N, C-alpha and C positions, 0 to 999 in steps of 0.2 A: 547427512541425516538421510533424506532421500527413501522414506519409507520406514525409517527405523522408529521405536517409541522414543519420544523426547523425554530426557531427564531434566525437570525444571529445578528440583532441589538441589542439583550438583550446581546449578548457576545463578542461584537466588541471591546468595551473599554476596558475589563479586559483582553482579550485575546491578545491583541497589547502589552501590556506590555511584558508578557512572550516571544513574538514572535520578536518584533523590538527593544525592549529596554534592553533585556536581554546581559549580558557579561560573561554567564557562558561558560566555556571551552568544547568544543565539539570533541568527538574523533570518526573521520570515521573509518568505518571498512567494510568489504566485507559483503555484505546483500542478502536476498533473500524478495521475495515478491510475493503474489498470486494474480492475476487477478481472484478473487473469483466470480463466476457466477451461479447464481440460475438457476433452469430449465426452468424459465419463460424469462431469459435474462437478468435479472437485475443483476447489480453487487453490492456485500456486500462490504461495505466500513467500516473502523473504523476511530471514531473520535478520534484523537491521545489526551494524556492526555495535560495538559496546562503547564506542567513542562519545564522551561525554559532549562534544561540539555538535551533536546532531539533536533533534527532537525524539524523545522515545527510544534511545539507544538499548539494544538487546531486547528489543520486541519484535513480535510478529507483524508485519505490515504489507500494504500493497507495494508493487514495483512501481516505480516512477520517480519523479524528482522535479526540478525547478525548471521553469519555463523562463529562457533565456530572453534579454531583450529584443524586441521585434519579431520573436519567434510566434507563430499560432500553435497553441494548445495542442492539438492533434500531431503537429509536427514533432513537437516537445515529448510526447508521448512515445510515438516511434523512435525517436533518437533514443530515449531513456531505455526502451526495450532493448534496443540493439546492444547499448553500453551494458547494461545490466544481466542481460540472459542471452546475448548472441543469437536474438531472435529476429527475424524480418518480418514485421507487419504493416500491410498497407495501411495508409490514413483512413481509407473507406471501409477497412475491417474494424477499426476502433469506434465504436458507437457511443456518441457523448450519452451517459446516462445520468449525472447529477452534479451538483456543484456546492460545494460548503464555501462560506466566507467567515473570515476570522478578523476580529477588530482588534488590532494592536495598538489601539488611540493609548490605551493606559500606559503604553509602554514609549509613547511619543513618536509611534510609528503609524502605518496605513491600515488600511482593510486589504487583506490578501484573499484570493481564492484556491481553493483545491478542487480540480475537475476530474471527475471519474469517468472513467471510460471501461465499457463492457468489451472484452476481447476474448474470442474463443480460440484456442489452440487446435489444430485439427487432428490432435492426436492425444491419446491418454497418457502415454508414456512421457518420460522425461527426457529420451535420448535426444542429444543434438544439443540440449540447452546447456551454457556453460555460463556460471555463476560470476560476473565481472565484478559486482560489488555486493556487498554485506556479507554476513557471515555464513549463510546455508540458504536452501530454498526447499520446500516440501509442499506437495499437494493436501489438503484437508477438506474434509466433509464441512460444509458449512456449520452443522451443530456441533461438531467437535470443535472447531475453531472458536466458535463464539463462546464456548465454556471456558477456554483456555485464560490463565491469568495474566498474560504478558502479551496483549494483543494492542496495536494503536488504536486509541479508542475512536477517533473519526473515522479509521479504517474500517474497524468493526462496525460502524453503525452503517457505513455504505454498504457492506458487504451484505449485513441484514437487509437492509432495502432491497438491493438486487435480489437476494435469496427470497425473500416475501412479496416480491413486486406483484404479485398476483392478487395479494391481501390489500394492496393499499388503493384506496378508492378517491376520487376526486372529491374536494371538499365543497360544502353547500354554496349555491350560487349566490352572489352579491347582489 
C-alpha cells in the first residue's frame, strides 16, 4: 500500500470469515508492541495477515509480538522490529509507554500483558523498511487511523493514549 488509499470494501467479505467465523484455537501470551512514529508524526502500522490463527486477522495493528520465555520485554521489541521491518532499534530508544493486562481466566488460562513502547524512526519516509511479517504496512495520521473500521481495538486505545497524552492528567490523590 505505502501511501495509496486503502479499499476496505474490497476486503470486507473475505476478511470477515477469518475474523468472525473462525473456530481456530488462539493461545494468549505476553507481548510487546511499538507505537512506531515517523519523524513527521504519522504512526506506522502493520496490516495483520488474514490467518484465522491470530488475534484480529486482517486488521491494522502495531508492530510487535510475543515475549519469549526469559526474554526482557524491551529486548523482545527490538527482536520483533528487526524480524517484522528489518529495522534496528536500540533498547534505549524504545521508551516504555503503557501496559495492558488481559485476564484469560474465563478460558482456564492466566493474565497476560501487552507492553507498549514509543519508538520514533529518524525519518519520515519508508525507505529501507522491509516487511517481514504481515500483509502490508503504511503510515497514518492518528485521527485517520482511529476513524478506520478495522484496527485492533487495544492497539487503537494505546495509540489514542499516546496521541492524546498531553490531555491525560493524574487522578485525584488518595
